[in-house]
C-alpha positions in Angstrom: 4.3 18.5 12.9 6.1 16.2 15.2 4.1 13.1 13.4 5.6 14.6 10.0 9.2 14.8 11.2 9.1 11.4 12.8 7.5 9.7 9.3 10.3 11.6 7.4 13.2 10.1 9.6 11.3 6.6 9.6 11.4 6.5 5.5 14.9 7.5 5.4 16.1 5.1 7.9 14.3 2.2 6.3 15.8 3.4 2.4 19.1 3.2 4.0 18.9 -0.2 6.2 17.3 -3.2 4.5 15.9 -6.0 6.8 18.6 -5.5 9.7 17.3 -2.2 11.1 13.6 -3.0 10.1 12.5 -4.0 13.7 14.6 -0.9 15.5 12.8 1.5 13.0 9.3 -0.1 13.8 9.9 0.5 17.3 11.0 4.0 16.8 7.8 4.9 14.8 5.4 3.6 17.3 7.3 5.4 20.4 6.9 8.3 18.2 3.1 8.4 17.7 2.9 7.5 21.2 4.6 10.3 22.3 2.9 12.9 20.2 -0.4 11.3 21.1 0.7 11.8 24.7 1.4 15.4 24.1 -1.9 16.1 22.2 -4.0 14.7 24.9 -1.8 16.6 27.8 -2.2 20.1 25.6 -6.1 19.3 25.2 -6.9 18.3 29.3 -5.0 21.9 29.9 -7.2 23.7 27.4 -10.6 21.9 28.9 -9.3 22.9 32.3 -8.9 26.6 31.1 -12.5 26.5 29.4 -14.1 25.4 33.0 -12.4 27.9 34.8 -14.0 30.7 32.6 -17.6 29.2 32.5 -16.8 29.3 36.4 -16.2 32.9 36.0 -19.3 33.4 34.1 -21.5 32.0 36.5 -19.9 33.9 39.4 -20.6 36.7 37.3 -24.1 36.2 36.6 -25.0 35.6 40.2 -23.4 39.0 40.9 -25.2 40.6 38.2 -28.9 39.2 39.7 -27.9 40.2 43.2 -27.1 43.8 41.9 -30.4 43.6 40.0 -32.4 42.6 43.1 -30.6 45.8 45.0 -31.6 47.8 42.0 -35.3 46.8 42.5 -35.1 47.4 45.8 -33.7 50.8 45.7 -36.4 51.4 42.6 -39.3 50.1 45.2 -37.9 53.0 47.6 -37.5 55.5 45.3 -41.3 54.8 43.8 -42.8 54.8 47.6 -40.5 58.5 47.8 -42.0 59.7 44.8 -45.4 58.9 45.9 -44.8 60.7 49.1 -43.9 64.1 46.9 -46.8 63.9 44.8 -48.3 63.8 48.4 -47.0 66.9 49.3 -47.0 68.8 45.9 -50.8 68.2 45.9 -50.7 69.2 49.4 -48.6 72.1 48.2 -51.1 73.3 45.7 -53.7 72.9 47.7 -52.3 75.5 50.2 -51.7 77.5 47.1 -55.1 77.4 46.0 -56.0 78.1 49.3 -54.1 81.7 49.9 -57.4 82.7 51.8 -56.9 80.4 54.3 -54.0 81.6 56.8 -54.8 79.4 59.3 -51.7 77.0 58.8 -48.9 76.7 61.6 -45.7 77.1 61.7 -45.2 73.7 62.2 -47.1 72.9 59.2 -44.6 74.6 56.9 -41.6 73.5 58.3 -42.5 69.7 57.7 -43.4 70.8 54.0 -39.9 72.3 53.7 -38.3 69.0 54.9 -40.6 67.1 52.8 -39.5 69.0 49.7 -35.8 68.7 50.7 -36.5 64.8 51.1 -37.7 64.8 47.5 -35.1 66.7 45.9 -32.5 64.2 47.7 -34.5 61.5 46.8 -34.3 62.6 43.2 -30.9 63.2 43.0 -29.9 59.6 44.5 -32.2 58.1 42.1 -30.0 59.8 39.4 -26.6 58.8 40.7 -28.0 55.0 41.4 -29.2 54.9 37.7 -26.1 56.1 36.3 -24.0 53.6 38.2 -26.2 50.8 37.6 -26.0 51.5 33.7 -22.0 51.8 34.3 -22.0 48.4 35.8 -24.3 47.1 33.5 -22.2 48.2 30.4 -19.0 46.9 32.1 -20.6 43.6 32.8 -21.9 43.1 29.1 -18.5 43.7 27.7 -16.9 41.5 30.0 -19.2 39.1 29.5 -18.5 39.6 25.6 -14.7 39.2 25.9 -15.3 36.0 27.5 -17.7 34.5 25.4 -15.1 35.4 22.4 -12.4 33.5 24.7 -14.4 30.9 25.1 -15.2 30.4 21.1 -11.3 30.8 20.5 -10.9 28.0 22.9 -13.2 25.9 21.5 -11.9 26.7 17.9 -8.7 25.4 18.5 -9.9 22.5 20.9 -11.5 21.0 17.7 -8.5 21.9 15.4 -6.1 19.7 17.8 -8.7 16.7 17.8 -8.9 17.0 14.3 -4.9 16.9 13.9 -4.8 13.8 16.6 -7.6 12.1 14.5 -5.7 12.7 11.4 -2.4 11.8 13.0 -4.1 8.5 14.5 -5.0 7.5 11.0 -1.7 8.1 9.8 -0.2 6.2 12.0 -2.5 3.4 11.6 -1.6 3.6 7.6 2.0 3.5 8.2 1.2 0.6 10.5 -0.8 -1.3 7.9 2.5 -0.4 5.3 5.0 -1.9 7.9 3.3 -5.1 8.5 3.0 -5.7 4.7 6.7 -5.0 4.3 7.5 -7.3 7.0 5.1 -10.0 5.5 6.6 -9.4 1.8 10.7 -9.8 3.6 9.2 -13.3 4.9 7.8 -14.2 1.5 11.4 -12.7 -0.4 13.4 -14.8 2.5 10.9 -17.8 1.8 11.6 -17.8 -2.1 15.5 -17.2 -1.2 15.6 -20.5 0.7 13.8 -22.3 -1.4 16.5 -21.1 -4.2 19.4 -22.1 -2.6 18.3 -25.3 -2.0 17.8 -25.8 -5.4 21.2 -24.4 -6.2 22.8 -26.8 -3.6 21.0 -29.5 -5.4 22.2 -29.0 -8.8 25.4 -28.1 -7.5 25.7 -31.3 -6.1 24.2 -33.3 -8.7 26.9 -31.6 -11.5 29.6 -32.3 -8.9 28.5 -36.2 -9.0 28.4 -36.0 -12.6 32.3 -34.5 -12.8 33.3 -36.9 -10.7 31.8 -39.5 -12.6 33.4 -37.9 -16.0 36.8 -37.5 -14.3 37.0 -41.0 -13.2 35.8 -42.0 -16.9 38.5 -39.8 -18.5 41.3 -41.3 -16.1 40.1 -44.9 -16.7 40.0 -43.7 -20.6 43.7 -42.7 -20.4 44.6 -45.8 -18.8 43.2 -47.5 -21.4 45.2 -45.1 -24.3 48.5 -45.6 -22.6 47.9 -49.7 -22.5 47.0 -49.0 -26.0 49.9 -47.0 -26.9 51.9 -49.6 -24.9 50.8 -52.4 -27.2 51.1 -50.6 -30.1 54.7 -49.9 -29.5 55.5 -53.3 -28.7 53.9 -54.7 -31.7 54.8 -52.6 -34.4 53.8 -55.3 -37.0 50.1 -54.8 -36.0 50.1 -51.0 -37.1 46.7 -51.5 -39.2 45.2 -52.9 -35.9 46.5 -49.8 -34.3 44.8 -47.9 -36.6 41.6 -49.3 -36.2 42.1 -48.7 -32.5 43.2 -45.0 -33.0 39.7 -44.6 -34.5 37.8 -46.1 -31.7 39.4 -44.1 -29.3 38.7 -40.7 -31.5 35.1 -41.7 -31.3 35.3 -42.2 -27.4 36.8 -39.0 -27.4 34.0 -37.2 -29.8 31.9 -38.7 -27.0 33.3 -37.1 -24.0 33.1 -34.1 -25.9 29.7 -34.6 -26.3 29.8 -34.9 -22.6 31.4 -32.0 -22.1 29.4 -29.6 -24.0 26.0 -31.1 -22.1 28.0 -30.1 -18.7 28.9 -26.7 -19.9 25.3 -26.4 -20.9 23.8 -26.9 -17.5 26.7 -24.9 -15.7 25.6 -22.0 -17.9 22.1 -22.4 -17.2 23.0 -22.7 -13.4 25.0 -19.5 -14.1 22.1 -17.3 -15.7 20.1 -18.6 -12.9 22.6 -17.3 -10.2 22.6 -14.0 -12.3 18.8 -13.4 -12.1 18.8 -13.2 -8.1 21.0 -10.7 -7.1 20.7 -10.8 -3.3 22.2 -14.3 -2.8 26.1 -14.7 -3.6 27.1 -17.8 -5.3 28.4 -20.2 -2.6 31.5 -22.0 -4.7 33.0 -20.0 -7.4 36.4 -21.6 -7.2 35.0 -25.1 -7.9 33.1 -23.6 -11.2 36.2 -22.0 -12.4 38.1 -25.4 -12.2 35.3 -26.8 -13.6 34.9 -24.3 -16.5 38.7 -24.7 -17.1 38.7 -28.4 -17.2 35.8 -28.5 -19.7 37.7 -26.1 -21.9 41.1 -28.2 -21.7 40.0 -31.8 -22.8 39.2 -30.9 -26.4 42.6 -29.7 -26.4 44.1 -32.3 -24.8 42.7 -35.2 -26.9 43.5 -33.2 -30.1 47.0 -33.5 -28.9 47.2 -37.0 -27.9 45.9 -37.8 -31.5 48.9 -35.7 -33.1 51.1 -37.4 -30.3 49.9 -40.9 -31.5 50.0 -40.0 -35.3 53.7 -38.8 -34.6 54.7 -41.7 -32.9 53.2 -44.1 -35.5 55.1 -42.2 -38.0 58.7 -41.8 -36.1 58.6 -44.0 -33.5 59.9 -41.4 -31.1 58.2 -38.7 -28.8 60.0 -35.9 -27.2 60.1 -35.1 -23.8 58.8 -31.6 -24.2 55.6 -32.0 -25.5 54.4 -34.6 -23.0 55.3 -32.2 -20.2 53.0 -29.4 -22.3 50.1 -31.9 -21.9 50.7 -32.9 -18.3 51.1 -29.4 -17.4 47.8 -28.4 -18.7 45.8 -31.3 -17.4 47.1 -30.5 -14.0 46.6 -26.8 -14.4 42.9 -26.8 -15.9 41.3 -30.3 -15.3 42.7 -30.7 -11.7 44.2 -34.2 -12.5 47.2 -35.2 -10.4 50.1 -34.7 -12.1 52.2 -37.9 -11.7 49.2 -40.1 -12.6 48.9 -38.0 -16.1 52.9 -38.0 -16.4 53.1 -42.0 -16.4 50.2 -42.0 -18.5 51.7 -40.1 -21.4 55.8 -40.8 -21.0 56.4 -43.9 -22.4 58.7 -42.9 -24.8 61.0 -40.4 -23.2 64.7 -40.6 -24.4 66.7 -40.2 -21.6 70.0 -39.3 -23.4 69.4 -37.8 -26.6 73.0 -38.3 -27.9 73.8 -41.6 -27.2 73.0 -44.7 -29.1 71.1 -47.7 -28.1 72.8 -51.0 -29.8 70.8 -54.4 -29.6 71.9 -56.2 -26.3 72.9 -53.0 -24.5 71.7 -52.6 -20.8 70.9 -48.7 -21.4 67.7 -48.7 -23.2 65.7 -45.5 -23.9 62.5 -46.6 -23.1 61.1 -47.0 -19.8 60.1 -50.6 -18.6 56.8 -50.5 -19.0 57.0 -49.9 -22.7 59.8 -52.7 -24.3 61.7 -51.2 -27.9 59.9 -52.5 -31.3 60.9 -55.6 -32.5 62.6 -54.1 -35.6 65.4 -52.5 -33.4 
């Protein structure tokens, strides 16, 4: 019962705490098994002592019985001798009875015959008493012997049962120890797999970060190229056809950029699936992945807006500050670019005062100094 309760306690503790309390649970199980073995061995020693005491008592009783039998044999020999004397006396008496005619017996001989008769009667009485006492003692001794034999058999049976229980407990403890060793080995293998997975994940994340930094630098370079091309297009309105060709080139560049962004999205989805398969390992950089996904989702919208803005600028020649602020806020919020660089790259036709009209030769110009007004003005 002690071993079963300890095994139930070990199972409950192992289910509740997975790896942090595993060595402590193993120690508790080993201590409980050692305690149970010690208690069983102490009980067995006590019962062996009791059996030895009972055996000593049986040997003492056998010795006393042999002594009593020897005494009885001596008494029986005495009784036999007395019976022989009685027979002799009886023979004499018969002889005397037959010799009625012989009255020459003296008074002394008659007295001796009377004494011999009395002694024979007393010897018969003592013989009966001794035989009865011997039979009673023998019955009592046999009863005590049977009781002691029964107790010895019961003690032997209990000892055998406890030895079987002890052997079963030892086998159960060995099985539990082998199970614990197997669990420890499985835990070590799982930890090694986790370490390998974390290394692979870190390498993938670093590679993606390098690619994203390259993409961000390429986007910044292309934005600068777009800004310079816009400035050139605004300074040279006569070359509109050439500007349309450049717009087509920019559209092709934007399509290439969208393709790169889609590739990065696929890689990020693969990394997310791999991280979802392993539930025990938490993600290391959730903020970076969130910003990266937002940055990937935002550039197609920005490219569409920039193309729309280019067309509107080619048609009207004026761009409002509200639309540029929307584009810059989208870029600064999702893509992680610095706000002042993007606003500087996209606000080249911001009107300072919408109500005022600019005249040729005036010092107040609605255009920034990086982009001069078109020649038709």
